[in-house]
C-alpha positions in Angstrom: 0.0 0.0 0.0 1.3 3.5 -0.8 1.1 6.1 1.9 1.3 9.8 1.3 2.2 12.5 3.8 -0.5 15.2 4.2 0.9 17.2 7.1 2.4 17.2 10.5 1.3 17.2 14.1 3.4 20.0 15.6 2.3 20.4 19.3 -0.4 19.9 21.8 -3.4 22.1 22.2 -5.0 22.4 25.6 -5.1 19.7 28.2 -7.6 17.2 26.8 -5.4 15.5 24.2 -6.0 17.8 21.2 -3.1 18.6 18.8 -2.2 21.2 16.2 -2.2 19.7 12.7 -0.5 21.6 9.9 -1.6 20.2 6.5 0.8 20.1 3.6 -2.0 20.1 1.1 -4.8 22.5 0.6 -7.8 20.2 0.2 -11.1 20.7 1.9 -11.8 17.0 2.3 -9.1 16.5 4.9 -11.4 17.7 7.6 -13.6 14.6 6.9 -10.8 12.1 7.4 -11.6 9.2 9.7 -8.4 7.1 9.9 -4.8 8.1 9.5 -1.3 6.7 10.1 1.3 8.6 12.2 5.0 8.1 12.0 8.2 10.0 12.8 10.2 8.6 9.9 8.4 6.1 7.7 4.8 5.1 7.2 5.8 1.5 6.4 8.2 0.8 9.2 7.5 2.5 12.6 4.0 3.7 12.7 0.7 3.7 14.6 -2.8 3.9 13.0 -5.4 6.2 14.6 -9.1 6.9 14.3 -9.9 10.6 14.2 -12.6 11.9 16.6 -12.6 15.4 15.1 -10.7 18.0 13.0 -11.8 21.6 13.5 -10.7 25.0 12.5 -10.9 27.2 9.4 -7.3 26.9 8.3 -3.9 25.9 9.2 -3.3 24.8 11.8 -6.3 22.6 12.4 -7.0 21.2 15.8 -7.2 17.4 15.6 -8.4 14.9 18.2 -7.7 11.2 18.1 -9.8 8.5 19.7 -8.1 7.2 22.8 -5.9 10.3 23.2 -7.5 12.1 26.1 -4.8 13.9 28.0 -1.8 16.1 27.6 0.8 13.4 28.3 -0.5 11.0 25.6 -0.9 13.8 23.1 2.6 15.1 23.6 4.0 11.7 22.5 2.4 12.3 19.1 3.9 15.8 18.5 6.3 16.0 15.7 4.9 13.0 13.8 3.9 13.1 10.2 0.3 12.3 9.3 -0.2 9.8 6.4 -3.2 8.5 4.5 -3.3 5.7 1.9 -3.4 6.8 -1.7 -6.6 4.9 -2.3 -8.3 7.3 0.3 -7.7 10.3 -1.9 -10.9 11.4 -3.6 -11.0 11.2 -7.4 -10.2 14.4 -9.2 -11.9 15.9 -12.2 -10.4 15.0 -15.6 -7.0 16.6 -16.3 -6.3 17.4 -12.6 -3.7 15.4 -10.6 -2.3 15.0 -7.2 1.4 15.8 -6.6 2.3 12.1 -6.0 0.9 11.3 -9.5 3.1 13.8 -11.2 6.4 13.4 -9.3 8.6 10.9 -11.0 7.0 11.2 -14.5 9.5 11.0 -17.3 9.4 14.2 -19.3 9.7 14.4 -23.1 9.2 17.2 -25.7 6.9 16.7 -28.6 9.6 15.2 -30.8 10.5 12.6 -28.2 13.6 14.1 -26.7 14.0 13.1 -23.0 14.6 15.8 -20.4 14.5 14.0 -17.1 12.0 13.3 -14.4 9.6 15.6 -12.5 11.4 15.7 -9.1 9.6 18.6 -7.4 6.5 20.7 -7.7 6.6 24.4 -6.9 3.2 25.9 -6.1 3.1 29.5 -7.2 -0.6 30.4 -6.7 -1.4 30.9 -10.4 -0.1 27.6 -11.7 2.2 24.9 -10.5 5.7 24.7 -11.9 7.3 21.2 -12.4 11.0 20.9 -11.7 12.5 18.5 -14.2 16.0 17.2 -13.6 18.5 14.8 -15.2 22.2 14.5 -14.5 23.1 17.6 -16.5 20.3 20.1 -16.4 17.2 21.4 -14.7 14.1 22.6 -16.4 11.2 24.5 -14.9 7.9 23.7 -16.7 4.9 25.8 -15.9 1.7 23.7 -15.7 -0.2 25.7 -18.4 -2.0 24.3 -21.4 0.4 25.9 -23.9 3.3 24.1 -22.4 2.1 20.8 -20.9 0.4 18.9 -23.7 -0.1 15.3 -22.4 0.1 13.6 -19.0 -0.1 9.8 -19.3 -0.2 8.3 -15.8 -0.2 4.7 -17.0 2.9 5.2 -19.1 4.4 7.5 -16.4 5.1 10.2 -19.1 4.6 13.9 -19.6 4.9 15.5 -23.0 5.5 19.3 -23.3 5.8 21.9 -26.0 9.0 23.9 -25.7 7.9 27.5 -25.9 10.5 30.1 -26.9 12.9 30.8 -24.0 11.8 27.8 -22.0 14.9 25.7 -22.7 17.6 28.4 -22.6 20.4 28.0 -20.0 19.1 24.9 -18.3 22.4 23.4 -17.2 22.8 22.7 -13.5 
């Protein structure tokens, strides 16, 4: 099973076992989560699964309450852990919209089939995401706009882009 980080528990809140949760994604559905996995290092090795009693607040940080965590001492042991959910728990997105974990790692080619590297990072700019594409020799910043990104094929793990003028200049690392 694939687990994705969606934020971090930073510190306790109050005396009754509540914690501050700083999400790393801006998705309204996270307030409806029912089950999560917490881990300091790796969601597959050292972890604990928790049922969520409540998530409240209007923005980051949220206040999260887990079932069975009813005092400050128990809650303080959870501070600093990363909150994970299984990829299959992410809601389906509309056509031509993708989660970051679907994009990261895609092989990137231009329209004539020239390989440029893999998407290694996504920069969120507010207006559009920018995909950071790297290979051993260069780095390319691809804006996620229709005139540049032409095809995303998740099954083939491939992204095809149109190299607009100026996009490929001075891309050496």
